[in-house]
C-alpha positions as CSV (number, residue, x, y, z in Angstrom):
1,M,64.0,86.0,111.8
2,S,60.6,86.5,110.1
3,D,58.5,89.6,111.0
4,K,55.7,87.3,112.2
5,I,57.9,85.5,114.7
6,D,59.8,88.6,115.7
7,N,56.5,90.4,116.5
8,R,55.3,87.4,118.5
9,V,58.5,87.4,120.6
10,Q,58.3,91.1,121.2
11,S,54.6,90.8,122.3
12,Q,55.4,87.9,124.6
13,T,58.3,89.9,126.2
14,A,56.2,93.0,126.7
15,S,53.2,91.1,128.2
16,G,55.1,88.5,130.3
17,S,55.6,90.7,133.4
18,C,52.0,91.9,133.4
19,S,50.7,88.3,133.1
20,L,52.9,87.1,136.0
21,D,51.8,90.1,138.1
22,D,48.2,89.1,137.5
23,D,49.0,85.5,138.5
24,I,50.7,86.7,141.7
25,R,47.7,88.9,142.6
26,A,45.4,86.0,142.1
27,L,47.6,83.8,144.2
28,E,47.7,86.3,147.0
29,A,43.9,86.3,147.0
30,L,44.1,82.6,148.0
31,E,46.0,83.4,151.1
32,G,44.4,81.8,154.1
33,S,42.8,79.0,152.1
34,E,42.5,75.8,154.0
35,Y,44.6,73.6,151.7
36,I,47.4,76.1,150.8
37,S,50.4,76.8,153.0
38,A,52.0,80.3,152.8
39,D,55.4,78.7,152.3
40,Y,54.3,76.7,149.3
41,M,52.6,79.8,147.8
42,R,55.8,81.9,148.2
43,F,57.8,79.0,146.7
44,R,55.6,78.8,143.6
45,V,55.7,82.6,143.1
46,A,59.5,82.7,143.4
47,V,59.8,79.9,140.8
48,A,57.4,81.6,138.4
49,R,59.4,84.8,138.6
50,A,62.7,83.0,137.9
51,Q,61.1,81.1,135.0
52,A,59.7,84.3,133.6
53,D,63.1,86.0,133.8
54,V,64.7,83.2,131.8
55,A,61.9,83.3,129.2
56,D,62.2,87.1,128.9
57,R,66.0,86.8,128.4
58,L,65.5,84.1,125.7
59,A,62.8,86.1,123.9
60,A,64.9,89.2,123.9
61,A,67.9,87.3,122.5
62,G,65.7,86.1,119.6
63,G,67.1,83.5,117.2
64,E,66.3,81.9,113.9
65,P,62.9,80.2,113.3
66,L,62.8,76.6,114.4
67,V,61.9,73.8,112.0
68,A,58.6,72.2,112.9
69,G,58.5,68.4,113.5
70,A,57.4,65.9,110.9
71,A,53.7,65.1,110.4
72,G,52.3,63.0,113.2
73,K,55.0,64.3,115.6
74,P,55.0,67.2,118.1
75,L,56.0,70.5,116.4
76,L,58.9,70.9,118.8
77,D,61.6,68.2,119.0
78,A,62.9,68.5,122.6
79,S,66.3,67.2,121.5
80,L,66.6,70.2,119.2
81,V,65.3,73.0,121.4
82,P,68.2,75.5,122.1
83,L,69.3,75.4,125.8
84,D,71.4,78.2,127.2
85,R,73.6,76.4,129.8
86,D,74.3,79.5,131.8
87,L,70.6,80.4,132.1
88,L,69.8,76.8,132.9
89,R,72.3,76.6,135.7
90,R,71.1,80.0,137.0
91,L,67.5,78.7,137.2
92,L,68.7,75.5,139.0
93,D,70.5,77.6,141.6
94,S,67.4,79.8,142.1
95,L,65.2,76.7,142.6
96,C,67.6,75.4,145.3
97,T,67.6,78.8,147.1
98,F,63.8,79.0,147.0
99,C,63.3,75.4,148.1
100,A,65.6,76.0,151.1
101,A,63.8,79.2,152.0
102,A,60.5,77.2,152.0
103,D,62.0,74.8,154.4
104,S,61.4,71.8,152.1
105,A,64.1,69.4,153.3
106,S,63.6,66.6,150.9
107,G,63.3,68.8,147.9
108,T,66.4,70.8,148.9
109,E,68.4,67.7,149.3
110,D,67.5,66.5,145.8
111,L,68.3,69.9,144.3
112,E,71.7,70.2,146.1
113,R,72.6,66.7,144.9
114,L,71.8,67.7,141.4
115,Q,73.9,70.9,141.8
116,R,76.9,68.9,143.0
117,A,76.6,66.4,140.1
118,T,76.2,69.1,137.5
119,D,79.2,71.0,138.9
120,K,81.3,67.9,137.8
121,D,79.4,67.3,134.5
122,A,77.4,70.2,133.1
123,G,75.9,68.0,130.4
124,L,73.9,66.1,133.0
125,L,71.6,69.1,133.4
126,E,70.8,69.4,129.7
127,Q,70.3,65.7,129.5
128,L,67.8,65.9,132.4
129,V,65.8,68.7,130.8
130,R,65.5,67.0,127.4
131,A,64.5,63.7,129.0
132,A,61.8,65.4,131.2
133,C,60.2,67.0,128.1
134,G,59.4,63.7,126.4
135,P,59.3,62.3,128.9
136,D,61.9,59.7,128.2
137,P,61.6,57.0,131.0
138,D,64.8,55.2,130.0
139,V,67.0,58.3,130.3
140,L,65.3,59.4,133.5
141,Q,65.8,55.9,135.1
142,S,69.4,56.1,134.1
143,L,69.8,59.5,135.6
144,T,68.1,58.2,138.8
145,R,70.8,55.7,139.2
146,T,73.5,58.2,138.5
147,L,72.2,61.0,140.6
148,E,70.5,58.9,143.3
149,I,67.4,61.1,143.0
150,P,63.9,59.5,142.7
151,V,62.7,59.4,139.2
152,F,59.5,61.3,139.9
153,A,61.5,64.1,141.6
154,L,63.7,64.2,138.5
155,L,60.7,64.5,136.3
156,L,59.3,67.4,138.2
157,L,62.6,69.2,138.5
158,G,63.4,68.6,134.8
159,R,60.0,70.1,133.8
160,M,60.4,73.1,136.0
161,L,63.8,73.8,134.4
162,A,62.6,73.1,130.9
163,A,59.4,75.2,130.9
164,P,60.9,78.6,130.0
165,F,63.0,77.1,127.2
166,M,60.1,75.3,125.7
167,A,57.9,78.4,125.9
168,A,60.5,80.5,124.2
169,A,61.0,77.8,121.5
170,R,57.2,77.7,120.8
171,L,57.4,81.4,119.9
172,R,60.0,80.6,117.3
173,L,58.0,78.1,115.4
174,P,56.6,79.3,112.1
175,E,52.9,80.1,112.2
176,R,51.0,77.4,110.5
177,E,47.9,75.3,110.7
178,R,48.3,72.9,113.7
179,G,46.3,70.2,111.8
180,Q,44.5,67.5,113.8
181,E,45.4,67.5,117.5
182,D,46.8,64.4,119.1
183,P,43.9,62.1,119.8
184,T,45.3,61.2,123.3
185,G,45.1,64.8,124.3
186,H,48.8,65.4,124.5
187,C,50.1,68.8,123.4
188,A,50.6,69.1,119.6
189,V,53.5,71.5,120.1
190,C,55.7,69.7,122.6
191,G,54.0,66.3,123.1
192,S,53.6,66.9,126.9
193,P,50.4,65.6,128.7
194,P,48.1,68.5,129.6
195,T,48.4,70.1,133.0
196,L,44.9,71.5,133.2
197,S,41.5,71.2,131.7
198,R,39.3,74.2,131.7
199,L,35.7,74.8,130.7
200,D,35.3,78.2,129.2
201,K,32.9,80.9,130.5
202,E,31.0,81.4,127.3
203,E,29.8,77.9,126.3
204,G,31.6,75.4,128.6
205,H,33.8,74.2,125.8
206,R,36.8,72.2,127.1
207,F,40.3,73.5,126.6
208,L,43.5,71.7,127.6
209,M,46.5,73.7,128.8
210,C,50.2,72.7,128.7
211,E,52.4,73.9,131.5
212,L,55.6,73.0,129.7
213,C,55.3,75.2,126.6
214,G,52.2,77.3,127.3
215,E,50.0,76.0,124.4
216,E,46.2,75.7,124.7
217,W,43.8,73.7,122.6
218,E,40.2,72.6,122.4
219,F,39.4,68.9,123.2
220,P,36.2,66.8,123.4
221,R,34.5,66.9,126.8
222,L,33.7,63.2,127.1
223,T,37.2,61.9,126.3
224,C,40.2,61.2,128.7
225,A,42.6,64.1,128.1
226,L,45.5,61.8,128.9
227,C,45.0,58.6,126.9
228,G,42.1,59.4,124.6
229,C,39.6,56.8,126.1
230,D,36.0,57.7,125.2
231,E,34.3,54.7,126.9
232,Q,32.0,56.5,129.3
233,D,32.0,53.6,131.9
234,N,35.7,54.2,132.4
235,L,35.5,57.9,132.9
236,G,34.6,59.6,136.2
237,I,34.8,62.7,138.4
238,L,36.2,63.2,141.9
239,F,35.3,66.4,143.7
240,I,35.2,67.8,147.2
241,S,31.7,69.4,146.8
242,E,29.4,70.0,143.9
243,E,29.7,73.8,144.3
244,D,33.5,73.6,143.9
245,P,34.6,75.0,140.5
246,R,37.6,72.5,140.6
247,W,37.6,68.7,140.3
248,L,39.5,65.7,138.9
249,E,38.5,64.0,135.7
250,T,39.6,60.3,136.1
251,C,40.1,57.4,133.7
252,E,40.1,53.8,134.7
253,T,41.9,52.8,131.4
254,C,45.1,54.7,132.2
255,K,44.5,55.3,136.0
256,R,45.4,58.9,135.6
257,A,43.5,62.1,136.4
258,V,43.6,65.7,135.1
259,K,42.6,68.8,137.1
260,T,39.6,70.6,135.7
261,V,38.2,74.1,136.5
262,D,34.9,75.4,135.3
263,E,35.3,79.1,134.6
264,R,31.5,79.5,134.8
265,K,31.8,78.9,138.5
266,L,34.6,81.3,139.1
267,P,33.9,84.9,140.2
268,D,33.1,87.4,137.5
269,G,36.1,88.5,135.5
270,Q,38.2,85.5,136.7
271,T,39.5,82.9,134.3
272,A,41.7,79.8,134.7
273,R,45.4,80.6,134.9
274,L,47.9,77.7,135.0
275,L,50.0,78.8,137.9
276,V,47.0,79.9,140.0
277,E,45.0,76.7,139.4
278,D,48.0,74.4,140.1
279,V,48.3,76.0,143.5
280,A,44.6,76.5,144.2
281,G,43.9,72.9,143.3
282,L,46.7,71.4,145.4
283,Y,44.2,69.5,147.4
284,L,43.2,67.7,144.2
285,D,46.7,66.3,144.0
286,I,46.3,64.8,147.4
287,L,42.8,63.5,146.5
288,A,44.2,61.8,143.3
289,E,47.0,60.1,145.2
290,K,44.6,58.9,147.9
291,E,42.3,57.4,145.3
292,G,45.1,55.7,143.3
293,Y,45.3,58.1,140.3
294,V,48.5,59.6,138.8
295,R,48.6,63.1,137.5
296,I,52.0,63.2,135.9
297,A,53.3,59.9,134.4
298,F,55.4,58.5,131.7
């Protein structure tokens, strides 16, 4: 392994726990918020801890540098990302335990069905994770028929399971110029649609954040972060109040929406953090669904 990559892995391992602790403290500060249940908050913290444990184990194990994808393609090819089946199964079992503790009956039923199916065929779990990264709708639809789990639930589960493996793989890419970012706003590293859009504290520049691999990149303000549409008549904003630092940026071309947080409206010293914003902005998911917009799609 090259010194550059090795140093990046060591740095990530050393800082991972501290970063997660900061996330958890920020989440705890949200306790009592009108739109966030304590059960859901505890579930997300538990999942984050389990994902961080897998990522730390992968980083500590190291490995050879990964070959970057061809020009015009994401740097990471999901079909080639190393997956440790034991760690993958351990993460699935943890998710099932956490979901049951949070008293989420429908989610627990889906997870338990996935557990039973992968007891018989361990390859199904790896197939799901790789399909969720693309995402690959054909494979996910096939798995839906096999597992009898709704395709949207499979997509969410697959991405939860994939995240620590994609984050660890990103650290094993050789450092190089990223080149021109994807004009649709998708992550240049893993090809995933962005999870969050943030406006930075200094100048209000827009940065997109990928929950799958942890990448962040600058992107034009007046462009849909999900399809690249820049026709202003098709772009809009949904918010609860003008003072709220969080809102949805919507697009009539693709009928999707991305959560946005303006760091200039956050308390001093506070910045946008993926885990925190995903939980803090849960009410925006409900608003998007109510208004007919999709946040995660194929």
